[in-house]
N, C-alpha and C positions, 0 to 999 in steps of 0.2 A: 504494500499500499504506499503510495507516494506522499509527499508533503501536502499538507492542507493549509489553506489560508484561514487564519483565525483573527477575530477582533473582540476586544473586551466590550461587552454589552451587559445590560441588566435585563433579565427575563421579565416579560410582562405577565407571565403566568405564575411563576414560583418566587420571583424576587431575587433569584440568584444573580450574583455578579461574577462573571468569569469569561473564559475564552470560548466564544461561540464559533463553531465551524461554519464556514461559508459554503452554501449549497448552490447558489446560482443567482442570476439577475434576470429581470424581465422588463421590457418596455411595455408598460400597461396601455400605452396609446399607439402601439405599433399599427393597428388596423383602425385607428380612430375611435377606439372604445370609449374614451373619455374626452373626445374632441369638443363636445358641447361645453366642457369646463375649461380645458386647456388649449383649445385650438389644435393646430397641427404639430405642436411642440412635443418632443419626446418626454416621457415621464417614467423614469426607471425606479424600480424597487429591487432590493437585494434580500435574499433569504438566508437566515443563519439558524443553526440548531443549538439549543441550550444544552450544555454538557451535564446539567443536573437533572432536569425533568424530561428532556428530549423534545420539548415543544419547539415550534418554528416561530421565530420572530422576524419582522421585516424592518428594513431600514429604507426610508424614502430619500432619494437624492434630489438636489435642487432641480427644478423644472428646466428642461433643456440641456442638462448636464449628464454626461455618462457616469456610471458608477466609478468610484475611486478605488477599484479593486486592481491589484497588480495584474498585468496582462497575462502572465504565466498561470494565474489562477482563475481568471475570468471565465465564466461559463454562462452563456445565454440560455435561458429556459423559455419555452413557448407556453402560451396560455392554453394550448390544447392538450397539455399533458405530455408533450414530447421533449 
């Protein structure tokens, strides 16, 4: 198993503060899903797993900016489960 990108976050479910493992990022406006709110601008969120309870937390990135995940760890996930 290779190296994983981790970020210190606080879990919204159990309150744990620790190194959450990065799972992937998604542009939630890729197909205009939220275009009524944000127009045509990209809107990225990244998913991280809590090391304590296993729940998934999200981190929203500034509107129009790509995730600040190092390129060697960046993984785009699609909204259709792929």
